[in-house]
Backbone bond lengths (Angstrom), bond angles and torsions (degrees), N, CA, C in turn:
res aa  C-N    CA-C-N  psi(-1)  N-CA   C-N-CA  omega(-1)  CA-C   N-CA-C  phi
1 M - - - 1.456 - - 1.530 109.09 -
2 I 1.313 113.81 149.85 1.455 121.30 173.96 1.524 107.05 -123.50
3 Y 1.312 115.72 129.82 1.452 121.83 177.16 1.527 107.14 -107.61
4 H 1.317 115.53 113.77 1.460 122.64 -178.79 1.519 107.16 -94.67
5 I 1.334 115.84 118.85 1.460 121.38 -171.17 1.518 110.50 -117.02
6 N 1.330 114.35 130.96 1.467 122.90 176.40 1.523 107.56 -119.28
7 R 1.317 116.73 127.60 1.466 121.78 175.96 1.519 107.17 -122.47
8 A 1.334 116.53 132.90 1.464 119.26 -174.39 1.520 111.82 -144.08
9 T 1.318 114.01 147.66 1.456 123.08 167.48 1.518 106.27 -124.80
10 M 1.317 115.56 130.09 1.457 120.70 -176.10 1.531 111.21 -82.47
11 K 1.324 114.39 157.46 1.464 120.43 174.39 1.521 109.04 -66.07
12 T 1.317 116.06 151.99 1.469 119.63 179.02 1.522 111.59 -64.59
13 T 1.322 117.52 -19.19 1.462 121.41 179.55 1.531 112.88 -81.78
14 A 1.324 117.65 -10.59 1.468 120.69 179.19 1.527 109.33 -71.27
15 T 1.309 115.76 129.70 1.467 120.11 179.43 1.528 109.70 -78.59
16 P 1.330 117.46 158.93 1.473 119.43 175.54 1.535 112.29 -55.70
17 E 1.314 116.95 -35.63 1.462 120.81 178.95 1.529 111.19 -66.84
18 Q 1.329 117.19 -40.38 1.462 120.51 177.63 1.523 111.21 -66.08
19 V 1.323 116.23 -41.52 1.468 120.35 178.61 1.524 109.79 -61.90
20 E 1.322 117.33 -46.74 1.464 120.31 -179.97 1.523 111.07 -63.33
21 A 1.327 117.90 -38.56 1.472 120.72 177.70 1.529 110.47 -63.07
22 A 1.325 117.04 -39.66 1.470 120.29 178.64 1.527 110.42 -66.63
23 L 1.321 118.11 -42.82 1.462 121.05 178.03 1.529 110.92 -63.74
24 E 1.322 116.40 -41.54 1.463 120.10 178.15 1.525 110.82 -64.63
25 S 1.315 116.96 -34.56 1.458 120.48 177.32 1.533 110.35 -65.29
26 W 1.323 117.29 -40.14 1.467 120.45 174.00 1.530 109.94 -59.26
27 R 1.344 116.51 -44.95 1.464 119.67 179.84 1.528 110.81 -60.76
28 E 1.321 116.04 -40.40 1.464 120.13 179.64 1.529 111.02 -63.47
29 Q 1.332 117.51 -33.95 1.461 120.01 174.68 1.524 109.96 -57.03
30 G 1.301 116.73 -46.22 1.457 120.64 -179.19 1.512 112.83 -67.15
31 R 1.320 117.08 -40.04 1.471 120.95 -178.25 1.524 112.60 -71.91
32 S 1.333 117.88 -36.60 1.464 120.34 -168.32 1.523 114.77 -96.79
33 N 1.315 118.65 -13.91 1.459 120.80 -174.62 1.528 110.10 -98.85
34 P 1.340 117.69 114.87 1.462 119.76 -179.37 1.526 114.28 -62.32
35 A 1.319 118.47 -20.80 1.464 120.84 178.82 1.529 111.91 -72.06
36 V 1.327 117.57 -21.62 1.460 122.02 -178.87 1.526 108.90 -82.10
37 K 1.324 115.95 118.18 1.465 121.85 -178.57 1.516 111.92 -86.54
38 S 1.318 117.23 -31.91 1.459 122.68 174.01 1.523 107.31 -160.60
39 F 1.331 115.05 161.40 1.461 119.39 179.99 1.520 109.71 -158.13
40 I 1.322 113.95 162.27 1.459 121.74 172.21 1.520 107.33 -146.56
41 V 1.315 115.56 140.46 1.458 123.02 177.33 1.525 107.03 -132.23
42 G 1.324 116.58 130.27 1.459 118.16 179.42 1.507 112.94 179.48
43 R 1.323 114.08 -165.88 1.461 120.07 178.40 1.521 109.74 -69.02
44 D 1.318 116.47 144.49 1.464 123.02 176.28 1.525 106.31 -89.45
45 L 1.304 116.64 108.96 1.462 121.31 -174.61 1.520 110.88 -96.53
46 G 1.315 116.17 130.43 1.454 120.91 175.58 1.510 115.11 81.57
47 G 1.314 117.39 9.13 1.458 120.26 -179.07 1.512 111.52 -122.79
48 D 1.318 115.11 -168.89 1.456 121.77 -177.68 1.525 112.84 -96.60
49 Y 1.329 117.18 10.36 1.456 121.62 -178.59 1.523 109.38 -118.95
50 A 1.311 116.56 160.33 1.460 120.95 -178.67 1.528 112.25 -87.50
51 Y 1.335 117.06 -38.45 1.463 121.64 -174.10 1.523 110.42 -135.85
52 S 1.336 114.80 154.05 1.462 120.57 175.11 1.513 109.97 -143.23
53 A 1.314 113.98 155.74 1.461 121.86 172.11 1.520 107.19 -137.82
54 V 1.331 115.98 136.13 1.454 122.15 178.69 1.523 107.23 -125.02
55 F 1.328 115.68 127.50 1.456 122.22 179.71 1.527 108.30 -120.97
56 A 1.320 117.18 124.45 1.464 121.91 179.09 1.525 109.30 -97.15
57 V 1.326 115.72 127.99 1.462 122.33 175.71 1.534 107.34 -128.21
58 E 1.325 116.27 158.94 1.468 118.99 -173.55 1.513 114.46 -74.85
59 D 1.353 116.95 -36.73 1.458 119.24 -170.25 1.524 109.82 -161.62
60 L 1.324 115.93 -172.24 1.468 120.40 -178.88 1.523 112.20 -61.58
61 D 1.325 117.74 -39.06 1.465 119.80 176.81 1.522 110.57 -61.27
62 G 1.321 116.32 -42.03 1.461 120.44 177.79 1.518 111.88 -64.48
63 L 1.331 116.81 -38.87 1.464 119.84 178.44 1.526 110.56 -63.76
64 F 1.334 116.91 -43.79 1.460 119.05 179.99 1.527 110.59 -66.31
65 A 1.336 117.47 -37.95 1.469 120.46 176.11 1.526 110.16 -61.77
66 Y 1.325 117.36 -40.41 1.470 121.09 176.15 1.528 110.62 -63.55
67 L 1.325 116.38 -49.56 1.468 120.83 -175.44 1.525 112.92 -61.88
68 T 1.317 117.63 -30.24 1.463 121.29 -174.53 1.528 113.10 -107.65
69 H 1.299 117.15 9.53 1.467 120.91 179.60 1.533 110.15 -72.23
70 P 1.324 118.42 143.84 1.473 120.42 179.24 1.533 113.98 -54.89
71 A 1.326 118.03 -34.72 1.469 119.54 179.05 1.526 111.27 -66.49
72 T 1.331 117.30 -34.60 1.460 120.28 177.36 1.522 109.99 -66.89
73 Y 1.318 116.72 -43.96 1.470 120.15 177.39 1.533 111.43 -63.33
74 R 1.346 117.19 -36.55 1.482 119.41 177.57 1.532 110.23 -63.31
75 T 1.327 116.29 -40.70 1.471 119.16 178.34 1.521 110.56 -63.86
76 D 1.328 117.32 -41.00 1.467 120.56 176.25 1.522 110.19 -56.79
77 Q 1.327 116.46 -48.44 1.468 121.54 -178.09 1.531 110.94 -61.03
78 L 1.306 115.97 -41.83 1.456 121.32 -176.44 1.526 112.34 -77.20
79 G 1.322 116.91 -43.41 1.451 119.58 -165.60 1.514 118.08 -101.31
80 L 1.329 118.94 -27.57 1.467 118.57 -172.70 1.524 113.31 -62.71
81 S 1.310 117.35 -32.29 1.476 118.97 179.10 1.527 111.84 -72.37
82 L 1.325 117.84 -15.22 1.472 122.25 -179.40 1.516 113.12 -90.96
83 V 1.343 116.45 -12.69 1.463 121.60 -169.26 1.531 111.28 -89.71
84 E 1.327 114.84 131.27 1.468 121.72 173.70 1.528 110.39 -89.67
85 R 1.324 115.75 -44.08 1.462 122.15 -179.60 1.522 108.59 -132.22
86 L 1.331 115.71 137.06 1.457 120.59 -178.34 1.519 109.11 -144.57
87 E 1.308 114.93 132.31 1.465 121.26 174.44 1.525 107.03 -128.55
88 I 1.329 115.87 128.67 1.460 121.63 178.47 1.522 107.87 -126.04
89 F 1.327 115.96 127.69 1.459 119.81 178.11 1.522 109.65 -153.20
90 D 1.310 115.84 171.01 1.454 122.01 -177.11 1.526 109.61 -128.54
91 V 1.330 115.36 146.88 1.457 123.06 176.79 1.524 106.41 -126.73
92 S 1.340 116.59 137.94 1.458 119.16 -178.63 1.514 111.45 -146.42
93 D 1.336 114.81 152.84 1.466 121.26 173.21 1.527 111.36 -94.77
94 D 1.323 117.50 5.35 1.468 123.03 176.50 1.529 108.03 -76.26
95 D 1.324 117.43 127.39 1.464 119.58 -176.54 1.531 113.90 -93.50
96 D 1.332 117.72 16.18 1.466 121.83 175.22 1.527 109.05 -60.97
97 P 1.342 118.31 119.13 1.465 120.15 -177.89 1.532 112.84 -65.62
98 E 1.311 118.12 -16.41 1.466 122.31 179.40 1.526 112.76 -97.69
99 L 1.327 117.77 5.52 1.464 120.24 -174.21 1.522 112.53 -59.87
100 N 1.307 118.49 -43.10 1.465 120.08 -179.75 1.525 110.99 -59.93
101 T 1.316 117.18 -44.15 1.464 121.20 178.69 1.526 110.47 -62.35
102 K 1.315 117.13 -41.02 1.460 121.27 179.39 1.526 111.32 -65.43
103 I 1.327 117.06 -40.53 1.467 120.76 178.17 1.520 110.32 -66.29
104 E 1.327 117.33 -44.39 1.466 119.93 177.66 1.522 110.77 -58.85
105 E 1.325 117.06 -38.37 1.463 120.81 178.56 1.527 111.00 -65.08
106 L 1.320 117.91 -38.91 1.473 120.28 176.60 1.520 111.15 -61.53
107 H 1.328 116.95 -42.41 1.462 120.66 178.11 1.533 110.44 -63.04
108 R 1.321 116.62 -42.99 1.474 120.11 178.36 1.530 111.20 -63.13
109 R 1.344 116.13 -44.15 1.475 119.61 178.56 1.522 110.76 -60.58
110 R 1.312 116.57 -42.42 1.466 120.73 178.71 1.522 110.45 -57.73
111 N 1.313 116.39 -46.07 1.462 120.25 -178.20 1.523 111.96 -70.83
112 E 1.318 117.44 -30.24 1.468 120.02 174.28 1.527 110.47 -67.51
113 L 1.333 116.94 -37.40 1.460 121.12 178.45 1.527 112.03 -69.44
114 N 1.323 116.01 -27.55 1.459 120.97 -178.75 1.531 108.55 -137.98
115 P 1.341 116.98 79.90 1.466 120.45 -176.24 1.525 113.80 -59.08
116 E 1.314 116.81 -24.18 1.469 119.56 178.04 1.523 110.76 -60.43
117 V 1.336 116.68 -36.94 1.466 120.89 178.80 1.524 110.08 -64.17
118 A 1.323 116.94 -46.11 1.468 120.02 178.60 1.522 110.47 -58.90
119 G 1.319 116.73 -39.55 1.463 120.75 177.71 1.517 112.34 -64.03
120 M 1.334 116.19 -41.71 1.466 120.15 178.75 1.518 110.82 -66.70
121 L 1.339 117.38 -40.64 1.460 119.94 177.18 1.524 110.98 -62.50
122 A 1.315 116.21 -40.11 1.465 120.56 179.68 1.524 111.65 -64.02
123 E 1.327 117.28 -23.75 1.467 121.60 -179.99 1.526 113.21 -85.13
124 V 1.335 117.99 -11.81 1.464 119.99 177.41 1.520 107.37 -67.31
125 P 1.339 118.06 125.43 1.471 119.87 -175.09 1.532 114.75 -54.37
126 A 1.327 117.72 -39.33 1.463 120.58 179.29 1.524 107.93 -134.58
127 Y 1.337 116.79 100.22 1.462 121.96 -178.86 1.517 109.67 -121.37
128 T 1.319 114.54 132.43 1.464 121.69 172.77 1.513 106.60 -128.08
129 G 1.322 115.60 126.43 1.454 117.83 177.52 1.502 112.03 161.43
130 A 1.307 114.46 174.94 1.459 121.39 -177.96 1.517 111.04 -77.26
131 G 1.340 114.41 160.22 1.441 120.31 169.75 1.502 117.35 106.49
132 L 1.299 117.58 -15.34 1.471 119.92 178.76 1.515 109.10 -111.50
133 D 1.312 115.43 139.73 1.460 120.17 175.65 1.521 108.74 -72.12
134 D 1.308 115.96 140.05 1.471 120.05 179.07 1.503 110.82 -75.77
């Protein structure tokens, strides 16, 4: 299994309605994408972020299906401009020593397929995660 984790803190200019719309968009990703086996969206407790979303997928194919699903792109369009800080990472019980490299490649491929997403990620004031060239 691969657990794809998004942690975010919104800009102070984001309205409560915009924040709720972004959270609901994350929930819709989990509900509408067949590659997602389970998910949770909510407050990030005990950390430096306000909100988190965790999406469980079975394997690399499932992760790429999640990353390139229309609901994921809709969330990018809606939410990335609202985010002040964003951290995206993956956790897995797969012991393949090349798994991190393979996941990073999926993120890069996703952004190559949709350069607008890479541009939006680059505009997030504080972003940590795969998919962008250093």
